[in-house]
C-alpha positions in Angstrom: 14.1 23.4 54.8 14.1 26.9 53.0 16.4 30.0 52.8 15.4 33.6 52.8 14.6 35.2 49.4 14.6 38.9 49.0 11.5 40.3 47.7 13.3 43.1 45.6 16.7 42.7 43.9 18.9 45.8 44.9 22.3 46.6 43.5 25.0 44.8 45.6 26.4 47.6 47.6 22.8 49.1 48.4 21.3 45.9 49.4 24.3 45.1 51.9 23.7 48.6 53.4 20.0 48.3 53.7 20.2 44.8 55.2 22.7 46.0 57.9 20.4 49.0 58.7 17.3 46.7 59.2 18.7 43.7 61.1 20.0 43.9 64.7 23.5 43.0 65.2 22.5 39.6 66.6 20.3 38.9 63.6 22.5 39.7 60.7 23.4 36.9 58.5 20.9 34.5 60.1 18.9 32.1 58.1 15.3 31.1 59.2 13.6 27.8 58.3 9.9 27.2 57.1 8.9 23.6 57.7 6.1 22.0 55.9 4.8 18.9 57.8 4.2 16.1 57.0 6.9 15.9 54.4 6.3 13.8 51.5 3.1 12.0 52.7 1.4 9.2 51.1 -2.5 8.5 51.5 -5.2 6.9 50.0 -7.0 8.4 46.9 -9.9 10.7 48.1 -8.4 11.0 51.6 -7.9 14.2 53.7 -4.6 15.5 54.9 -3.6 18.0 57.8 -0.7 20.3 56.9 1.2 22.6 59.3 3.4 25.2 58.1 5.8 26.7 60.8 8.8 29.1 60.9 11.4 30.2 63.6 11.4 33.7 62.3 10.5 36.1 65.3 8.9 38.7 62.9 7.1 36.4 60.4 3.8 37.3 58.8 1.4 36.3 56.0 1.9 32.5 56.1 0.0 31.0 53.5 -0.4 27.6 51.7 -0.3 27.3 47.8 -2.1 24.4 46.3 -4.7 23.3 43.7 -6.4 21.0 46.1 -9.3 22.0 48.5 -8.0 23.7 51.6 -9.2 25.2 54.8 -7.2 27.2 57.3 -7.9 25.4 60.8 -5.7 27.3 63.2 -2.6 29.8 63.2 -0.6 31.5 65.8 2.8 33.3 66.0 5.1 31.7 63.4 2.6 29.0 62.3 -0.5 28.1 60.4 -2.4 24.7 60.0 -4.5 23.7 57.1 -6.8 20.8 56.1 -6.5 19.5 52.6 -9.7 17.4 51.5 -10.7 14.9 48.7 -7.0 14.4 47.6 -7.3 12.4 44.5 -3.9 12.8 42.6 -0.2 13.2 43.2 0.4 16.9 44.1 3.1 19.3 45.3 2.0 22.0 47.8 4.0 25.2 48.8 4.0 27.2 52.0 5.4 30.7 52.2 5.9 33.2 54.9 7.4 37.0 55.0 10.3 37.4 57.3 11.8 40.8 57.8 10.5 41.7 54.2 11.8 38.6 52.6 9.7 35.6 51.5 10.6 32.2 52.8 9.1 29.2 51.1 8.9 25.3 51.6 7.4 22.5 49.7 6.0 18.8 50.2 5.2 16.2 47.7 2.0 14.1 48.2 1.7 10.8 46.9 -1.7 9.1 46.5 -2.1 5.4 46.0 -5.3 3.6 44.9 -6.3 -0.2 44.8 -7.3 -1.7 41.6 -11.0 -1.3 40.8 -11.3 -4.7 38.8 -9.4 -7.8 39.2 -10.8 -10.6 37.1 -9.7 -14.1 35.9 -10.9 -14.8 32.4 -13.1 -17.8 32.2 -11.5 -21.2 31.9 -12.1 -23.9 29.2 -15.5 -25.7 29.8 -13.4 -29.0 29.4 -9.7 -29.1 29.2 -8.0 -32.3 27.8 -5.2 -33.7 30.0 -1.7 -33.3 28.8 -2.6 -30.0 26.6 -1.8 -26.5 27.6 -4.5 -23.7 28.3 -4.0 -20.2 29.2 -4.8 -18.2 32.3 -5.4 -14.7 31.6 -6.0 -12.1 34.1 -7.4 -8.4 33.5 -6.6 -5.5 36.0 -8.2 -2.1 35.9 -6.9 0.8 38.0 -4.5 0.7 40.8 -1.5 3.2 41.4 1.3 3.8 41.5 2.0 1.0 38.7 5.4 0.8 39.6 4.4 -0.9 43.0 1.6 -2.9 41.5 2.2 -6.7 40.6 -0.3 -9.4 39.4 0.3 -13.0 40.6 -1.7 -16.0 38.8 -2.5 -18.9 41.4 -3.7 -22.6 41.3 -5.0 -23.1 44.8 -2.3 -21.0 46.9 0.6 -22.1 44.4 2.1 -19.0 42.5 2.1 -19.9 38.8 3.4 -16.6 37.5 4.1 -13.1 39.0 4.3 -10.2 36.4 4.2 -6.3 36.8 0.9 -4.5 36.0 2.1 -2.1 33.0 -0.6 -0.9 30.6 -4.4 0.3 31.6 -6.2 -1.9 31.7 -3.4 -4.5 32.5 -3.7 -8.1 31.1 -1.4 -10.6 32.3 -1.3 -14.4 30.8 0.5 -17.5 31.4 0.4 -21.0 29.9 -0.5 -24.0 32.3 -0.2 -27.7 31.4 -3.4 -29.6 32.5 -2.8 -32.9 34.4 -5.0 -35.2 36.0 -5.0 -33.6 39.4 -6.2 -30.2 38.0 -9.6 -31.4 37.8 -11.6 -29.2 40.0 -8.5 -27.0 41.1 -9.5 -23.4 41.7 -7.5 -20.8 39.8 -7.3 -17.1 40.7 -5.6 -13.9 40.2 -4.3 -11.6 42.8 -2.8 -8.1 42.9 -0.3 -6.8 45.3 0.2 -3.1 45.8 3.5 -2.8 47.8 3.5 0.5 49.8 5.8 -1.0 52.6 8.7 1.2 51.6 6.5 4.4 52.4 5.7 2.8 55.8 2.3 1.8 54.8 2.1 -2.0 54.0 1.2 -4.4 51.2 -2.4 -4.2 50.0 -4.0 -7.4 48.4 -6.8 -7.8 46.1 -7.8 -11.1 44.8 -10.2 -12.1 42.1 -13.1 -14.6 42.3 -11.6 -18.2 41.7 -12.6 -20.5 38.7 -12.6 -24.1 38.6 -11.0 -26.2 36.0 -12.7 -29.4 34.7 -10.4 -31.8 32.9 -10.9 -34.9 31.0 -9.0 -37.8 29.4 -10.6 -39.3 26.3 -9.7 -42.3 24.3 -10.5 -42.0 20.6 -10.4 -45.0 18.3 -10.7 -44.2 14.4 -10.4 -47.0 11.8 -11.0 -47.2 8.0 -12.0 -50.8 7.6 -9.5 -52.9 9.1 -6.8 -50.1 8.9 -6.4 -48.2 12.4 -5.9 -44.5 11.9 -3.7 -42.1 13.9 -6.3 -39.5 15.2 -5.6 -36.0 16.6 -8.2 -34.9 19.3 -9.3 -31.3 19.7 -11.9 -30.0 22.1 -14.1 -26.9 21.2 -16.1 -26.1 24.5 -18.1 -29.2 25.4 -17.3 -30.8 21.9 -14.4 -33.2 20.9 -13.2 -33.4 17.5 -11.1 -36.4 16.3 -9.4 -36.2 12.9 -7.1 -38.5 10.9 -5.7 -38.7 7.5 -6.2 -41.9 5.5 -4.5 -43.1 2.1 -6.9 -45.0 -0.1 -5.1 -47.6 -2.2 -6.2 -48.6 -5.7 -7.2 -52.2 -4.4 -9.6 -50.6 -1.6 -12.0 -49.3 -4.5 -15.5 -49.9 -3.4 -17.6 -49.6 -0.2 -15.7 -49.3 3.1 -16.9 -48.3 6.6 -15.3 -45.7 8.9 -15.6 -46.7 12.8 -15.1 -43.9 15.4 -15.0 -45.0 19.2 -14.7 -42.7 22.2 -14.2 -43.8 25.9 -14.6 -41.0 28.4 -14.9 -41.4 32.2 -16.0 -45.0 31.9 -18.6 -44.1 29.1 -18.2 -45.6 25.5 -19.7 -44.3 22.5 -19.4 -45.5 18.8 -20.3 -44.3 15.4 -20.2 -45.8 12.0 -20.2 -44.3 8.5 -20.0 -45.6 5.1 -17.2 -44.6 2.6 -17.0 -45.3 -1.0 -13.5 -45.4 -2.5 -12.9 -44.7 -6.3 -10.3 -44.0 -8.7 -10.9 -41.2 -11.4 -7.7 -40.6 -13.3 -7.3 -38.0 -16.1 -8.6 -37.4 -18.6 -5.3 -37.6 -20.5 -5.2 -36.2 -23.8 -2.2 -37.1 -26.1 -1.0 -36.0 -29.5 0.9 -38.5 -31.8 3.1 -35.2 -32.8 2.7 -32.0 -30.5 4.7 -30.0 -33.2 3.8 -31.4 -36.7 4.9 -30.4 -40.1 2.2 -29.0 -42.4 0.6 -32.1 -44.4 1.5 -34.7 -41.9 -1.3 -36.8 -40.3 -1.9 -36.3 -36.5 -3.7 -38.6 -34.2 -5.5 -37.1 -31.1 -6.6 -39.5 -28.2 -8.3 -39.1 -24.7 -8.5 -41.8 -22.1 -9.4 -42.1 -18.4 -9.7 -44.8 -15.8 -12.1 -47.7 -15.8 -15.9 -47.0 -15.8 -15.3 -43.3 -17.1 -16.9 -42.2 -20.1 -14.7 -39.6 -22.1 -15.8 -37.2 -24.8 -13.1 -35.7 -27.2 -14.2 -32.7 -29.3 -17.8 -33.4 -29.0 -17.3 -37.1 -30.1 -17.9 -39.5 -27.2 -15.9 -42.9 -26.8 -17.7 -46.0 -27.7 -18.1 -47.2 -24.1 -17.2 -46.3 -20.5 -13.4 -47.1 -20.0 -12.6 -46.8 -23.7 -10.6 -44.1 -25.1 -11.6 -41.5 -27.8 -9.7 -40.9 -30.7 -9.5 -38.6 -34.0 -7.1 -38.1 -36.9 -6.4 -34.8 -39.0 -4.1 -33.8 -41.9 -2.3 -31.0 -40.2 -2.7 -27.6 -42.0 -1.6 -23.9 -41.4 -5.1 -23.2 -40.0 -4.6 -26.1 -37.4 -1.6 -24.1 -35.9 -2.6 -23.3 -32.1 -5.7 -25.5 -32.3 -6.9 -26.7 -29.0 -8.5 -30.2 -28.5 -10.8 -30.5 -25.5 -11.7 -33.8 -23.6 -14.3 -34.3 -20.9 -14.7 -37.3 -18.5 -17.6 -38.2 -16.5 -17.8 -40.8 -13.7 -20.7 -42.0 -11.7 -20.3 -42.9 -8.1 -23.2 -43.6 -5.8 -25.7 -41.9 -8.1 -23.4 -38.8 -8.3 -21.7 -37.7 -11.5 -18.3 -36.2 -11.2 -16.7 -34.3 -14.1 -13.2 -33.6 -15.1 -11.7 -31.7 -18.1 -8.3 -31.6 -19.9 -7.0 -30.0 -23.2 -4.0 -30.1 -25.5 -2.7 -27.7 -28.1 -1.2 -28.6 -31.4 1.5 -26.8 -33.1 2.0 -27.0 -37.0 5.2 -26.2 -38.9 4.5 -24.3 -42.1 6.6 -22.1 -44.5 6.6 -18.4 -44.6 3.9 -16.5 -46.4 3.0 -12.7 -47.1 -0.6 -11.9 -47.2 -1.1 -9.8 -50.4 -4.1 -8.0 -48.9 -2.0 -6.3 -46.3 1.0 -5.8 -48.7 0.0 -3.7 -51.8 2.2 -4.5 -54.9 2.1 -1.0 -56.3 2.7 2.1 -54.3 2.2 5.7 -55.7 3.7 8.1 -53.2 4.9 11.8 -53.5 8.4 13.0 -53.0 9.5 14.3 -49.7 6.8 13.0 -47.7 6.4 10.1 -44.8 5.0 6.8 -45.3 4.6 3.3 -43.9 5.3 0.2 -45.9 2.5 -2.1 -44.7 3.5 -5.6 -45.2 2.9 -8.6 -43.0 4.4 -12.2 -43.0 3.2 -15.2 -41.1 4.6 -18.8 -40.6 5.8 -21.1 -38.1 8.4 -20.5 -36.9 7.7 -16.9 -37.4 9.9 -15.7 -40.4 12.1 -12.6 -40.7 10.6 -10.0 -43.5 12.9 -7.7 -45.5 12.3 -5.4 -48.7 15.3 -4.8 -50.7 15.4 -2.7 -54.0 16.3 -4.7 -57.3 19.9 -4.3 -58.4 21.0 -2.8 -55.2 21.4 -3.5 -51.5 19.3 -0.5 -50.4 16.5 -1.7 -47.9 13.3 0.0 -46.8 11.8 -0.5 -43.4 8.7 -2.4 -43.0 5.8 -1.3 -40.6 7.4 1.8 -39.4 7.3 5.3 -41.0 10.2 6.4 -43.1 10.9 9.5 -45.2 10.3 9.2 -48.9 12.1 10.7 -51.8 12.7 10.1 -55.5 15.7 7.8 -54.8 13.2 5.2 -53.4 11.7 4.9 -56.9 11.9 1.3 -58.2 10.8 -2.3 -57.8 11.5 -4.2 -54.4 11.8 -7.8 -53.5 10.1 -8.3 -50.2 11.1 -11.8 -48.9 10.0 -13.6 -45.8 12.3 -16.3 -44.7 12.5 -18.9 -42.1 13.9 -22.3 -41.5 10.9 -23.6 -43.4 11.8 -21.8 -46.8 11.3 -18.4 -48.3 8.4 -16.3 -49.8 9.0 -13.3 -52.1 6.5 -10.7 -53.1 7.5 -7.8 -55.9 6.5 -4.4 -54.6 6.8 -1.3 -57.0 7.3 2.1 -55.4 6.4 5.0 -58.0 7.5 8.2 -56.4 6.1 11.5 -58.0 8.6 14.2 -58.1 7.2 17.7 -56.9 6.5 20.4 -59.7 9.3 23.3 -59.6 8.2 26.8 -59.0 11.5 28.3 -60.2 10.5 29.3 -63.9 7.2 30.9 -62.9 8.8 33.1 -60.4 11.7 34.0 -62.6 9.3 35.1 -65.3 7.2 37.1 -63.0 10.3 38.8 -61.7 11.4 39.7 -65.4 8.1 41.1 -66.0 8.2 43.3 -63.1 11.6 44.6 -63.9 10.5 45.3 -67.5 7.4 47.4 -66.3 9.5 49.3 -63.8 12.2 50.1 -66.4 9.5 51.3 -68.9 7.9 53.4 -66.5 11.2 55.0 -65.2 12.1 55.7 -68.8 8.7 57.5 -69.7 9.2 59.5 -66.7 12.5 60.7 -67.5 11.4 61.5 -71.2 8.5 63.6 -69.9 10.6 65.5 -67.6 13.2 66.4 -70.3 10.5 67.6 -72.7 9.0 70.0 -69.9 12.3 71.5 -69.6 12.8 72.2 -73.4 9.4 73.7 -74.1 8.9 76.4 -77.3 7.6 79.8 -76.8 5.8 81.8 -80.0 5.6 85.7 -80.1 2.1 87.1 -81.4 3.0 90.0 -83.9 -0.4 91.8 -83.6 0.6 93.6 -80.4 3.8 94.4 -79.0 2.3 95.1 -75.8 0.9 91.7 -74.9 3.1 89.2 -72.9 4.4 86.1 -74.6 2.2 83.2 -74.2 3.7 79.6 -73.8 2.4 76.6 -75.6 2.3 74.9 -72.3 0.4 77.1 -69.9 0.7 74.6 -67.1 4.4 75.3 -66.8 4.3 78.9 -67.0 2.0 79.3 -64.0 3.5 81.4 -61.4 6.6 82.8 -63.7 7.1 86.4 -65.0 5.6 87.0 -68.4 8.2 87.5 -71.1 8.4 90.7 -73.2 9.4 90.8 -76.9 13.0 92.3 -77.3 
């Protein structure tokens, strides 16, 4: 169904007038149709389609088909044209157009392409599947469209086990299946269903090659000596694995035998293996006092089980099964000391080794290391320094340095600004619950020399020199202004001559009165 579309947009009044002039009285206001047949067809991928474009317009011309597909004009006549579309591989939309009384009429149709899956395959089944355990059916599907109409079905014989839509590309559908005795030799398969019935075509089915399942039921017996074990049986391809956990008791030390018995399909197999049970405890290292005061006696011992040879800090025990022991008088240097014990046990010609250690803590009073805490310091005034003093002890002591005769304290280990007020003797004391230790530190602060006097003297000298120079200049100037002149008596015609000719230059000569 299509409507008439003017090829040129005219102003409202002009367009109405032109339309009335062009159309006969019986044709004015009439709409003509352009039909595209078939409407919304569905065809298999790669197929061909015959398309007919027709109109009831009595003066139609230039019928055309617009499409990206390969097309060929087959036939045409008054008001119609037929085209053949070939190798249609994907969904597409086609357009027909025709000119009717100078106006263009269009029509369209949607082409839907369907294709069957290119591959439908059931993944291989386990070579042997234990009865009573789950296995997974897995089907892979490649291709097939439209996907909204494609379904994957997993089958045992013709029994439907699972039905799921095909979503991704490629699609993979899985389902768990519990194996039973009756599943031995049963065929399993995968089927795809492309349902095009709503489009009037039908249901397209594609089935994978079947795979047969082989099941088994094995009886496994595991025992340690006369103790029956609870076994867990797993299969890996054609191999069965039976595992069990056994707890060995102390009274079972020595050689024992493990028995494995398997019955499958009327066949019976048995295997035996020797096992040695042994006890290897420790080594255990003990201190008579884990935290001992300085000067006390500490005993260190190491022991292990029977037939085990122990060695404590390089000193072996007298014989296997015997403890190793040593004593020491605890000193400051023993604080944090570790004692190492190794144990060796021989089992069926093999030597097994284990190690252990323990650490001793020694309590001792506070001390200040004189090498790191100078007792006499000479510093300059208004400088920055660090009082380097370190204390030790267990427990770790608190260190403070106070000035004698006052409560003034200087920081230890951090920079501080030094001035003359820090001059004096300080008591540096380390204290803890184990006692106190005091060290005297003398700070000699050198006051900086004053530059005031030299500067003052220099200023006075400068002022004196300036004053003298100014005074001499003043006297010299006054002397020039009051200069004396003498008259020569020999000639009354000669000009007066100054005693200071430099001052008379440029002046009028004086005559005698």
